[in-house]
N, C-alpha and C positions, 0 to 999 in steps of 0.2 A: 805112466807117470814119468817125469823127467828126472834123471839122476846125474849128478856131477860127482865124479870120483876124484879123490885127492890122496896125496901122500902127506900125512901130518908129520912135520919134523919137530914139533914141540912136545913137551911133557903133557900128560893128560890134564893136569890141573892148571895149565896156562890158559888165560881167558882169550888173548889175542893170538891165535894160532898162526904158525908159519906153514902155510899150505901151498902145495904145488899141484895144480890140476893135472890129472893123468888122462890124456886122450880127449875125445869129443864127449859132449853130452850123450847119455844113453837113454833108451826107453826101457822101463822095467814094468813088470807085472806082479801084483801081489799074489802070492801063492795060495792064500786062503784068508779067511777073516783074521784080522790081527789088530793089535792095539797100535796107536800112534807111537807109543814108547818103545816097542820092540817089533818092528815090521819084519816080515820075511818076504824077500823079493827075488824074482827070477830075472836074470839078465843074461845076455850073450856077450861074452868078452874073451879075448884070446889069452891074456895073462892077468888074472885078477890079483895075483900075489903082490903086485906093486902098490896096491891101494890099501889104506887102513882107515879111511874116513870118507863119508859120503853125505851129500846134501840131497834131500828129496824136495824138489822145488815146490810141488803142490802142498806139501805139509809145512813148508817154510821152516824146516828143521834140519839140523846136522846130526849125524850118528857116527859112532865108532863102529867099524866092522869087526865083529867079535867072532864070527864063524863063517866059513865058506864050505859049501857042499857041491860037488860036481855031480850033475844028473846025467849028462852025456857030453859029447864034444862041445866045448866052449859055452855050455849052459850051467 
């Protein structure tokens, strides 16, 4: 699936967000069966701490990044 990572500079309750795209579009993989509301995705990225918002193109939805877990180098 295609992911677009962003830095959200707006408050969470603002409808029209001030977004800055971070890097190129990424390919991600669902880690297991999950809901559309709370997906868990594996990606490979050097510095994920710059991102706090993501668009999953195939779901046509945006999500706040609430947790990051490092599995191994850059994953």
